[in-house]
N, C-alpha and C positions, 0 to 999 in steps of 0.2 A: 637531627633526631633519627634514631633507628627504631623500626617497628617490626615485630615478628607476628605473622598471622598465618591463617590457613583458610580453607574453603568454607563457604556457608554451610550451616547445619553440621558443625564439626563432629567428627567421630573420634574414637580413641586414638587412632593413628595420627590424626591431626593434633590432638591434645598432646600426645607423647612427643611428637616431633617438635612442637612449639617449645616444650620444656627442655628438650635436648638442644635445640638451637640456642636457647637462652644461655646454655653453658658455653657455647661457642661465641656468642655475642653478649657478654655480661652486662653491657651498658644499654642494651635494647629494651624497649617496652613491649610486653606481650598484650595483644588485643585480638579478641575474636572478631571476625568480619560480620558475624550475625549470631544466630542462635546455635545451640548445640543439640545433639540427639539426647533424648530423655535419660538414657542410662549414663551418658556423659555428665549431664547436669546433676544427676543423683550422686555420681562418684565425686564430683567436685564439691558438692554440698556436704557430703559425709566425710570426705578424706582430705580435700585440698584447700578448704576455705582458709584464707589468710596465710597459707604456706607459700603461695605464689601470687604475685601482684599482677592480676589480669586487669588492665585498665579499661574503663568504659570509653567507647568511641566519642561520646559527647564531651569527654574531658581532654581530648586530643585535638590539637590544631593540625589537621592533615596537610595544610599548606607548608608547614615547617619540616615535613618529613624529608630527610635527605637520603635515607637508605631503607629499602623495603626488603625484608627477608620473608619469602613465601615458602611454606612447607606443605607437602602432600597435595600440591595443586600448582598448575601453571597457566590456568585459564583466568583471564581478567574478569570474565563474566561471572565467575564464582567468588569474586572478592567483595561483592556487595558495596557498601559505602566507602570502604578503603580504596576502591579503584580510583577515587577522586585524586589521590595523591600521585597517580601515574602521570598527571599533567604537570607536576612540579619540574622545574628546570634542573638539569644535572642530577636527576634522581638515579641512584645506584640500586639495581635489583639483583638479589641473590636468590636462586631457586634450588630447592631440594625436593625431588619428586620421584615416584616410581611408576607413574601412569604412562600409557602409550602416548605418543605425540598426536596432537590433533590440530587441524587448521586454525589459525588465529591465536595459538598459544603465545604467551609472553616470551620474550627473549631476555635473558638476564646477563649482566656483566659477569656473574659467576653462575654456572649451572652444574649441578651434580645430579644427573639423571641416571638411574640404574634399573635394570630389569630384575627386581627382587619383589618379594611378597608385600613389603611395607616400607614406607619412608623411614620409619623408626630404625629399621635395619641399616639403612644408609648412614644415618646420623650416629649410630652406635659404632660403626667402623671408624668414623672420623674422631669420635671421642677416644677410642682405643689408640688410634695413631698419635693423638696429641697428649696421651697419658692424662686425660682429665678424669678425675675420680667420680664414681657413680655410687650414691648411697643406696641402702636397701629399699627405701621408699621410692626412689627414682627408678630403680631396677624393676620394681613392680609395675610402675606406670608404663615404662617402655615395653614390658612384656604384654601389657594390655593392648598396646598399639599393634604389636606384631600378631598376637593371637587373634584379634578381631579381623584384621585384613587378610589373614591366611586361613580363616576358619579353623582356628586351633591347629594350624600346621597341616591341614587336610586338603586345602584348595590346590588346584593344579598349578596355580601361580607361585606356590611355595618353592623356594630354592634351598639348596644346601646351606647357603649363607644365612638364611633366616633361622634354620635349626641351630647352626653354630652360634649365632647371636643369642638365641634364647638360652643355650647352655651356658654361655658366658654370663648372662644376666642372672641365671640361677646361682652361679658361683658368687655373684655379688649380693645374693640374699633376696632375690625376687620371691614374693609370696604367691604361689599359684592358687592357694585357697581363696585369696582375695580376687585374683584374676577371674576365677570361675564364678564368683558372685555377680560379676558385671558383664560377662560375655554371654550374650543370648544365643540360644540354639533353637532350631525348629525341631519339634518332636515328630518322630515317625508315627505311622498309624498304629503300630504295635505299642509304642510307648504311650500314646494317648489312651489306649485301652487299659494298659497297666496302671496309668495314673487314675483312671476312673475306679478301678478295683481297689486301689490303695486308699482312696478317699472314703470308700464304704467301710473300711476297717478301723478308721481313726477313733481313738479313745482319748478323752481329755482328763488329766489328773491335776489336782491342785496340791502342790507340796510346798510347805512353808510360804503359803500365800502366792505361789508362782504357778501359773498355768503351764502344764507340759503335755504335749501331744505325743502319743505312742501309736504307731501303725504296725500291723503284722500282715504278712502275705506269704502264701506257699505257691511256688512255681515248679513245674516239672523240669524245665531246662534252665541253664544259667543264662542270664541276660547281662550283656556287657554294659558298663556305665549306668548301672541302676541308680547311682548317686545323682545323675542328671534328673531323673524322674522325681527323686526325693526333694531335690532343690526346687524344682518347678512347683511341686505341691506346697512347699514351705512359702514360696513367694506368692502363690495364688491366694493362699489363706492368711497371708501376713502373720505368720507364726514367729514367736520369739525362740522357741525351742522345739525340736522334732527329733524323735528317736524311731528309727525304722528297723524292725526285725524281719528279715526276708529269708525264707527257706528256699534255696535254689539248688536243683540237682542234688538233693539230699544233704546239703550243708547250710548252716544258718549263718547269716551275715548281719552285723550291726552297723548301721550308718547313722551318725549322730551330727546334728547341727545346732548351734546356739548363737544368738545375737546379743545376749545379755551376760554381764560378768557374774551374775548370781549362779549361773549354771555352767560349769566347766566340763564340757563333754569329753575332754581329753582324760580327765580323772576317771570318768565313768567307763570309757572304753578300756582303760588300763586294767580295771578289775575283771574285764572279760579276756585279758591277755592281749589286747590290742594297744592302740595308742593314737596320738595325733595332737592337735592344738586345742586350746580352750574353746574355739569356735567351730572346729571341724575335726571329727575323729571317726575311726572305724575299728572293727574287730571281727574276727572269725570265731563263732561260738562253737565249742566242742563238747561232746559227751552230754548233751541234754536236748530235750524236746523243745519245740517252739513255745509251748505253754510254760515250761520250766524256765526258759530264757526270759520270758516276759515277767514272771514272778521275781526272778533274780534282779532284773532291771529296775523294777519298782522298789525293791529293797535297797539297791545301791543308790537310787535317786534320793531316798529318804536319808541316807547317810551323807551324801555329798552336797545336796542342794542346801546351801546356807546363804540367805540374802546378806549382802555386805552391810555391816553396821555403818550407817552414814550420819547419825546424830552428832558424833564427835567431829566429823569432817565439816558438817554444815553449820554448826552453831557458832554464834558470836560470843566472845568473852574478852575481858571480864564483863560482868553484868552490872548495868546501872540500876540500882533499886532505891526504893523509898520505904520508910517504915509506915506502919498503919496510922501513926499519929500525925503524919505530914498533912498540912492543910491543902485544900484543893487549889488555892492561889499559889502556894509554893510548888505544887506539882506542875502547874502550868508553866512556871518559870523554868523548871528543870526540863520539861518536854521541849520548850522553845530553845533553851541553851544547847541541848544536845541534838536538836533536830530529829526527834524520834516521835512516834505516834502512840506507843503503848509502853507503860512502865510496870514491871513486876512490883508488887507490894509485899513486903516481908514483915513478919511479926516483930514487935519491939523485943529486945532481949529480956528474958525472964517474964514475958507476958503471960498472964494466967488466963484461964477460961477455956472456951471451946477451941480456941486457936492454938493452945499449947501443944508443942511438938510439931507444928506445921513448919515447913521450910519456906513455902510461898503461901501467903494468905490470899492472894488474888492478883488482879491486874486492873489498871485504870487507863483509859484511852483519852487521847486529846479531845475527841468529840464529846465525851461525857464531861470532861473538865470544863470545856468551853460553855456547854449548856448550863452546867451548875453555876458558873460565874455569871452567866447571863441572868440567872434567877437569884443573884445576890447570895450565893451559898459558898463563896470562896473561903470563908472562915472555918468551914466544917472540915473534919478529918476525912481523908480519902477512904477510910474504912467504911464510911456511911454509904458510899456510892460505887465502890469498886465491884468488879465481877469476881465473886468468890468461888463460883462453881467451875473450876478449871482442872484440867488433867496435866500431869507432868510426864516426862519421858526419862528412861535411863540412858546412860551414855552410849549403850550399844543398840539403841532403837534403830529399826530398819526404815527404809524409805516408805514402805507400806504403812508402818505405824504412824509416821509423820503425816502422810497423805490423809489417813483416816481422820486424824484429829483436826487438821486444818481445813480439809475440804468437806468431810461429812459432818463433823461436829462444829464447824465454823469457828474454831478457836484461832484468834489472830496471832497469838504469841504462845509458844510452847516452852516452858521452863525445863531445863535438862538437869537432872539430879544425879549426883554420884557421891556415895558414902555420906549420905545425909547432908550434902552441901549443894547449893545452887552454883553450878559450874558454867552454865551457858544458857543461851536462848536461841530459838529458831523461829523465824518470822515467815509470813506468807511469801515475802520477796525471796528469802533463802530457798524455799521450796520451788518457786517459779524458776529461779536460776538453775537449780538442779535439773528440773525437767527440760528446760530449754537446752541444757548441755547435752542432752541425749537426742541425736538426730531422729531416732524412732518416734519421738513425740512432736516433731516438726512437720506440719502439713507439706507434702511434696510440691503442691502448686505454688508455694512461696519461693521455691528455688527456681527462679525464672531468669534465664540468660545470665548476665553478669551480676545480678543483684542478690548475692548470697548472704543471708544473715550470718552473724557470728554465732556458730554453734558450739564452739569449744571454749567455755569459760575457764576450764581447768585442764588444758592440754599440756603435754610434756614437751619441753623444749630441749631435751638432751641432745638431739641431733644437731640443732642449730648452735647450741653452746659448743659442742665438739668442733663443729665446722668453723666457728668464728673466733673462739677465745684462746685456743692454744692450751697446751698441757699445763703450763705454769699457772695460769689463771684458774683453770678447772681444778687443779690440785688445791689452790688457795680456797676456792669456794667449797670444796668438799671438807677441808679443815674447818671452815666456819660452821658448816652443818654438823660436823662430828662433835665440836665443842658444845653446840646447842643440845645435841643428844645427851651428852654426859650430864648436863644441868637440867634436863627435862624441859627445856625451853623450845620455842619454835623460832627459826631464823629465816629471814626473807631478804633477798636483794630487791630493792625497790627503785622507783623513779626513772631518771634518765638512763641508767644502765640497762633496765629492762626494755625501755622504749627503743633505744638504739640497737639492742640485741635483735629485736623483732624487725627493725629496719635494716639489719645487717651492716651497721656502721660501727666503727671502733669507738669504745667508751669504757675506760677502765677506772672511772671514778666510782668507787663502791660505796653505796649507802645501804646499810644493813639495819633492818627493823627487827627487834626482838619482842616476841610475846613472852614476857617474863621480866627479869631485872636487867636492864641494859648495861648498867655500870658493872654489876657483878660479872656479867658475860664478858664485857670488854677486858676485864682483868684476867679472866681465864684464857681468853684468846691470845692476849699479849704474852702470857706465860708460855703458852704452847708454841707460839711463833717466834719467841725471842724478841718481842717488841716492847714498847713502853706505852703508857696510857696517859692521856690528858682528859680529866673528868670535868663535867659541868653538872653537878648534882642537882642544881635548881631545875634544869630541864630534863634530867634523867638521860643525858647523852654523854658520849665519850668519843675520843678519837684515838685509834690505835696506830702508832707509828712503827712501821716494820724496819728491820735493819737495811733493806735495800732502798729505803726512802719512800716506799709506797704508804699512803694514808688510807685508813678505813674508818668511815664515820659510822658510829653505832648509836642507835636511838631506841629507847623503849617505845613500844606501840603506844601512841598517845592521840588524843583529840585536842582540838583548840576551840575555845569559844571566845567571843568578843563582847565586852561589856557595852560598847557603843560603837558606832561607825568609825572606821579607821583607827581603832584602838589597837594597842599591842595585844597579842593573844594571851589568854590564860590557859595553861596547859595542865591536862590531867591524863592519867593512865587509861588505856583503852585497848581495843582489839585491833587486829590488822585491818579489818573491814572499815572501822571508823577512822583509823589512822589514814587509810588511803582516801577516804571520803573528804578529809580536811585538805587534801592537796589542791594545787592550783588548777590543773587541767586534766581532762580524762586521759590524754596520752601519757601523762606522768603518774597515773593512778593504778599501775599494775605491779604485781610482785611475783617473784620466783622463789619458791621454797627451796631451802638448801639442806634441810635435815635428810639424813641418809635414806630413809624409807620413801621419801617423796621428792628426792633431789631432781630439780629441773621442772617441777610442776608449776605452771603459770596460774596465778590467781587473778582473774579479771571479773570483779564483781559488778562493774558498771558498763560492760560491753564496750570497753575502750578500744579493742582491736578494730572495730568498725571505723572509728575516727582516725586511727592510725593508717588504715588502708586508704581512706578517702582524703587523707592529708588535711584533716579538719581540726582546728583548735577550739575546744569547747570547755566551758566551766562545768563544775559538778553540781552547782546549785545557784539559784538566782541572786543570792546576796553575796556572792563570792567577792565582787569588786567593792561592795560596800564595806565588808569586813576588812579587806586588805587591798587598798587601791594600788599598791605597788604591782599587783598582778597584771594591771593594764600594761605596764612597761614590759613585763615578762612575756605577755601574749604577743606584743609587737615584735619583740626580739626573736621569739621562737618562730613566728610567722615568716620573718625575713631570713633567718638563718637556715631554716629547714625547707623553705619554699612551700610552706603550708598556707592555708587560708583560714582566717578567723571566721567561724560560723556566724550567720546572720544574727541569730538570737544572742550570741555572746557579744557581738559587735554592738548590738542595741543596749545591752547591759553596761558595756564600757562607756558608751556615750551618756547614759543616764548617770553613771558615777561621776563623769566629768562635769555634768550640769549641776550636780549636788555640791561641787567644789569641796570634795573631801580631802584634797591634798593640803598638807601643812597643818591639819588639825591635830596631829600627833607628833611628838618629838621622836621621830622614827628614822633611824639611820638606814633603813632598807631602801628609802627613796634614792639616796645618793648611790648606794650599792648597785641598784638596778640601772641607773643612768650610766654609771662607770662601766658596767658590763656591756651595755649597748654600744658605748663609744669605743670599747675595746674589740668589737667585732672586726672580722677581716675587712668588711665594707659596711660601715654603719649608716651610710647615706640613705639607703631605702628605709631603714628604721626611723631615722630622723625625719624623713619626709612623712612617714606614717604618723609620727608624733604630731606633726603639724596638722595632718588630716583630722585628727581627733581633738584639735584645738587645745593641745596640751602646752604649747609654747607660752601661753599667758600664765600658766602655773610654774613652768620651769624658768622662764626668763621674762618676768613681767616688766622689767626695765627696758627691754628691747622693743619699745613701741614702734619705731620706724619700720621694723620688719618682723612683725608677729607671724607673718606667713613667709614662706620661702620664695624670695624673688630671685631674679637672674644673678645678681651680684652675690647673694648669700649662697646660692647653689654653686656658683663658680668657686667661691672660697673653699667650700667643702670638697669639691672635686679636686682642687689644687692640693688640699691637705692630703687627700687619699693618694694622689700621684706622688707627692713628696715622700710619704711614708713608704709606699711601694718601692720607690727609688732607693731609699735608705736601706730597706731590708735586702735589696739585691746586692748591696755592697758587702754583705756578710761580715759586718764588723762585730766585734765582741761587745760593743756598748749596749747597755740596757736601754730600752725605749718604752716609755709609757704612752702608748698611742692615744689613750683616752684624753690625756692632757693636751695633745696636739689638737684634737677635734674640739675640745672644750674651749681652748684659746681661740681657735678659728671661729667658733660660733659667737664668741664675745669680741671678735675682731673689730667690729665697728663701734664698740662701746669702750668706755673708760674703765679704770681700775675700780671705781666706786660701784659700778654694776657688778663686776666680778666679786667684789667683797660682799655685796648683798646676796649674791648667789651662794657663796660659801657659808654665810651666816644662816641663810634660810634652810640649808640642807645639813647643817651641823658638820661641815667638813672639818676634820682634825686640823688643829692650828698649824702643825708643821707643813701639811700639804697646802693649806690655803695660803700661808706665807710664801711658799715656793711659787705658787701660781701667780700671786699678785706681783712678786718681785720680778719674775720672768716676763710677765706682760708689760710691766713698766719699762724694763730694759729693752725688750723687743720693739715696742712701739717707738721708743726714742731712736733706736737704730734704723727702723724703717723710715722715719722722717729724714734722718741724716742721709741715708743711701738714696732716697728719692731726689734730694737736692744735689747730691754730688755723684755725677756719672763716672768720673775717673778717679780712682784711688789706687795707690800702690799696695803691694802685698802686705807690707808690715802694718799699714793702717788698718787693712781689713782684718788682719790677725788680731790686733789688740781690740778692735771693735767687737769681734765675734767671741773672743776668748772667754768672756764672762757669761756667755749664753749656753744653756743646756741644749742637748740634742732636740728636745721637745720644742724649745724656743726657736731654734734654727729652722725646723720644719714648719713651725707656725709662721715664721717670716716668709718662707717660700710660698705658703698658702695665701698670704695677704699681699704678696708683692705685686705691684701694678706694672713693673717694668722687668723685662727679661734679664737685664744686666744684673739685677739684684739676685736672681736665682743662680746666675753664673758665678757671682761672688761667693755665695753660700756653698755651691757645689765645689768650687776650687778650694775653699777653706776645709770642708769636710774630707775631701779625697786627697788633698795634697798639703796645704799649708800647715795644718795642725800636726802633721807628722814630722815637720822639719825641726831638727834639733842641732844646736852648734856642737862642734867637736870638743870645744873647751868646756870643762866642768869646774866646779868649785875646788875640787882636789888639785886639778892641774893649775888653777890660779894660785893656790897656796904654794905649790912647788915652784912657781915662777917668782914668788916673793911677795905677792899681794897679801895684805893683812885682811883676815876674815872679818866680815861685818856687813853693814847695809850696802857698801860699795859693790859687793859681790853680785847682788841682785841687779843693780844698775848696769854693771858690766855685761852680765849674761843676757839681759834683755836687749841691750844695744847690739851685742853680737848676733842674737836671734833676728833682730830687725834687719841688720846688714845682710845676713844670709838669705832672708826672705826676699829682699830686694836685689839679690844677686850681686851685692857689693863685695862679698867674700864667698868663696866656694870651697877652698881647701883649708886644712888646719894651718898651713903656712900663711894663707891669706889672713886667717884669724889672728895669728901672732903679730903680723904686720899691722893689722887694725888696732891691736892693743898698744903696740909701741907708739902709734901715731896719736891715739885718742886718750890712752891711759898710761902714760910713761911712768916708770917706777922712779 
């Protein structure tokens, strides 16, 4: 195990150096030795959460550390708890540091110590020498490290190498405006006085419901770096936007800063002849007085400040509605079926009276429905007890509009209306997710040490996609999004593809969910890419087969509900959010949008990134295993394949489902599919052991009463099967191998064919497969008995014994073999004997004068046996053998 760390109370140079070292040691774990400086914690919380996997010390077994990489430090006293691993035998230590030598410093197997302004400078040199690419975001982080330790390149410890490194990082795209937000400076006495004067002139304006602060000041002399004072004022007052008009030495300067997307200060500065970014900009104001400049600024703000319309982004669609005539009892069934708390009520078509012309008549909540049923009112229509005094929103409603109705008016559900149609709904949860997504709304004291909440529910993954997927896949994903644009649909990559993208693991199995008509979309995509379509209209799904052999699964956004425990699901069209909510585990419930305008945008409605970071497998709701018990097998498989941990609550729900004995209540082929996938894993033994821990053997193999738990012999057979399969794969033969068959036969090794037949029947295994399994087990068990009795056999006997056995049966034999000579026999047959062929063929026999017929097979088999037993070796020997045994 490799660990990258730095000193206690890590600063930006320590953080930057750790991230740089990770590029040199890609397999290493990054872990802070203790806390971080406050500005570093803020930076991680706002910019780095879930982009880098900083591990908690409590999740690391320090006794297993074999290599320690220490950056920006070489003192063991500053390593905190990590110093415990210094006691490990044969520990390799690599040190990268720029501090002067002190008594008691650690000595590393590798030491890169240089007299420069920051450790990040040293590591940048190494990255350049090794031609390791640096992204724009990384360049910004590395600049932060250098700027902090060199006082923005002003400290006496700054070297020419530091400046050259910063120049190189700027070429790589480092953003100095972001650096300036997190590097702290001490104000001079004069600057403090100017800050006080600036605060006195502050005026607050509310434009489009957004508070904006404007300050003005006149100074006789020019003050260098006045932007530093403006920034300090903005931070002290916690302002979202600030515009400063400063008259210095007869010239007026505009300095503008914004933290919110609703105010793009770059556009404002451009109208003054200046420029900059959306968050930081400046301009020199010419040919007007300070008062005129202020008036023009206010006028420009009214033109440019436009809150982003968010109703269209936040809403869920399509909407599940009920007519006013629905009974309260029926409403309860619908609320339960779809697992929602509020339903919009719509007028019945051509309904007359006061409600005529209304799009939404009201809403009915689960609480009201349950109380009404408690009072025996379930037979009455929902119109009698619905909330009719509700407000609706247009498609372009702003966040402020949504907040006002949900928070101030206490309206739990907001219908969104467009062109006199109900097109979506926004709930309190949608609003909460939007607010949590903005770091400005998260209390800073929650961002403590390594416990960073997931702040980015809809962050953009473009950089990760470019880094991990390659041009071909990126081009394919863009094509998928562009086809959706043409049809006015929304397209998302979902499931394991997104999960593994965030884990930076290869996975090119594309599952696409369409908000629209999935089959119509699949046809259009196939036409564009020159592929063909396989449709499943019942489930609104399709598969697009591309010319290069790649397959893309297309599904219409849908939800599933279950009529009873362990039933097959009933499927209906839905929104992306509800589609993701029906999935098995949180780590598989994320989506990446592929439409051109939002390409690469992650949709994480359920805070799934946290579970991914902490390697935790959790269900999305408490009835998950009741509705689909096969998810238990999937949880175990993912846990062992990905080295994750099933969360305690999820594990409890699994055990409850096992106690309910839900298995086998449905004629469900998914059970066998999941078992087959588990047994096809690279090493399924840990998952099989986990199945036993959950007491699942009695459901899978109830006939195996002697060993319902894994005993030594059972474990030995599984281990032997794993070794046999690994050996076979190392031979690099072209033969196909169904590894799951080997393990299944091994599990049934101490049972007869009757138990295997019972297993096949119970899980509805296709007749062809079950017949093959039973036949191969019968033959293999007979051969095993024979070989156990006879220790000495010639090659031809072995050949004809093994010839009728499949590769799976041969490896099963190796797994159950009690004697080593049996394994040697099988090894000899697989590697040597079955490749032996006589020189003589049927055509040659015909040329020799033999009459074609059943005799040919007898002759050729006898020749093969003779060659296997070394009775003949050459073609001449074979002719002599024929003259002796089959004279013409």
